[in-house]
N, C-alpha and C positions, 0 to 999 in steps of 0.2 A: 339629218336635221338637227337642229338645236333642240336638247328637249325642252327648254322651256318654252320656246315658241311654238311645239308642236301643240302644245294646250291652248294657245291664243286664238279665238276666234279671229278670222280676216276682217282686217277692218276697208272701210270705204278708200281711206287714202292708200293704203298698201295696193289694193285692185287697181285704183286709179293710175299710181304710178306705173304698173307694169303695163297698163294698156297704151300709156303716152310714150316709154320708152320703145326705141327701135332694139327690138331683137339682138341683131347682129352687132351696130355698133354701140350699143349701151348707151345713145344720147337720146334727148327728149323730141317728140316731133317738132318741127318748124310751128312758131306762130306760138308756142306756149310759154306763158308766163307760170315759170315754177312756185314762184313765190302764193300766186293767186290760186294756181290750181291745188299745191298741197296745203294753204292756209284752209282756203273755204272746204276741202276735203276734210280735213283735222275737226274743224268745227261742226261738220254733220253727223262725225262720229262721237265728237262730245256730247252734243245733242240728242242724238239717238241712243246713246250711252245713259242718259239722265243725267250727267255731272253739269251741265250748265242749262241756263234758261235765258228765253229773252223777254226782256218788258213789253207790255203793247205800245204800238206805235202811235206816236203824239199826232201823226199826221200822213196821209198818202205818202209823201215825199220824205216821211222822216226814217232813221234807219233805228230799228230797237237796239238796247243798250243790253250786253251779254254781262250774265254775271255766272258766278261759280255755286250751283246748290250746295247748301251747307248740310255737312256732314254723308254727302255722296262719296264710295267709294267705287274702287275699281282694282283688279288685280295686273290689268294692263299698263307696264310700265310708260309706255308713248302716251295714252289717254291720262294716267296718271300727272304727266310733267305738263301734258297742255291743257289739263285743270288747274293747274299752277299758275301757268299765264295768266290763265282767264282772272283766278281768286287774287293775283298781286293787283290788277288793276283794272275793273270793267270799262268797258269800251263799245262804242257802239259798234253794231255787226260790220260794217262796212270796213271799220279801222282794225277789226277784231281778225276779220279774213286776212289783212296783210300782216298784222302782228304775228297771226300765229305761224306764217311763214319761215319763223325760228321758234326754238325750244331751247331754253336752257343756253343760251349761244349758240346754238350750232343749226345748221340750216334743215328745215324739216325733211326737205327732199332728201338730204343726206344720211339723217337719222331713217328714214324710211327704208332707203336703200340698202342700209347696214343692215338692217331688220329683214330683209328678204334675202341678204347674203346668211342671215342666221339659218332663215328656212330653205336654204339649198337652191334658191329659186333664180337669184342672181349670183353672178361673181362679178369680183371687182379688179379693176385694171387700169393701169395707167396709161393715158394715152396725150395725144397733144391737137391745139388747134391749127390750123394752117399749118401742121409741122412745127410748129414755135412754142406754143403755150403751152404749159401744160395743165392737163384736165383730168378727172376722175370719171372713170366711164362704168356702166354698169350693163354688160351684155347678158342676156338670161343664160343661166346653167342647168334647168330644168323649165322645159315649155308645159307640163303637162296640166297645172294650175290653170295658167294664161290661156289654154287651148280650151277647157272647160267653162273657163268665165266669156270668153268670146262667144262659144257656142251658145251658150244659155243665153246672152245678151240679144245675140242674133235670132234666135228662137221666139224671145220678147218683142224685139223692134222690126222683124221682117214678117213671121209667123203668127204674131199674135196673141202669143202665150202670155197668160196671167204673169207676172214678175213676182218673185219671192221681194220682202221689205228691205233686203239687202240689193238685190238688182234693180228695184226700183231708184233707189239710193244712188248707185251708181250711174243711172242713165239720166237722173237728174242733175249730178255734177257736171257729167258730160255735155249735157243741152244747154246749162250755166255758161260754159267753158267755150261754149262754140266745137265741142271737138267729137260729137257724134261720128264723124267719118271713120275714126280711126276702128272703131266696129261694124258701120252700117256700109258696107263696099258690095252689097249682093245689088246687082242691076235689077231684081225683080221687084224693086221699091227704091223711089228716086229721094234723096237725102231730103227734098223736102216733105214726101210722105213720112219719112223717118220722124222728121223732126215734128211733126203732128201728133204722130202715134207717141213721141216721148212728153210733148206736153200733155196729151191726154194721159198717160199713166200718172205724170206728175201732180196734177190735180185730183185724182183719183185717189193717189196716195196720202195725200195731203189733208182731203176733205175729212178720210176715216178717223183721223187717230189725233190726240192735242199733240203727241210727242212729233208726229210728222209736219203739224203746223208749225212748230219751232222748226224744225227740218225748212220749212219753207222760208222763215225767215233768213234762216242763213244763207239759203241759196239766192234768194233775192239780192240779198247783198254782192255773193260774187257774180250774179249774173249782172248787177247794174256796174260793178266795177269795169267787170269784162267789156262789155259791151258799149259803156258810158252812154244810155241813151235814157233819156227823162220817160216815154212813153213806155217803154219795158218794165221799167221800174213800178208805175203807176199800174200798170196792168197785173204784175203779180202781185201789188197790195191788193188790189179789188179781187183776186182769187183768194187770199189769204183771210180777207174779211168774210167771204161768203162760207168759207171752208170753217171758219171760227163759231158762223151762227148756226153752221148745219149741226156742229158737234154740240 
């Protein structure tokens, strides 16, 4: 493992990519929008690190504006670059999720995958689509971290263990992206029940802290863009309002 990466805490965007990649083929799960997934997760990481803030909503259907926090610093190069994207031009959260699909002109997915190669978790190899079109694949090189991550998430979702803040954030983005199935394959609980558990975790996580309320705004943007349903956006906005009032 690269010594610089050894000292960096794991990001939500890193764990999300590991969960969505097929371990053997090194390709993303079917139905995953990589730009939305990576942009939404990176915005979550920026919010959790205190590098960005979101303005209050003007209305139930509005999207808050994302701005960089003045004089906020981080030693993490990906977060620093992401904060630079936000600082260059504040945008509403819905647009910012899509904007953060690229950082410094490169695909965020590829930047995160390369970072995981440095960690020794993935390997990079060339592949082809339909045997014709070249593509880069990222199969697993060391499954230990992902195995521990999956085991922890299953304990939270299936056995009702209280999540860590990081686990709650990963579960929130998976739920917003409609990808809980990648960690919830246990027959002891249906996907519907797992989704209810994930929503409960998300709401509890949000109401407890102002930083998590900012995370909720980012998740609302990702969720609304993913499912394109006004009713879900309204429901999430009501939850965020209640959480802010409780705080």
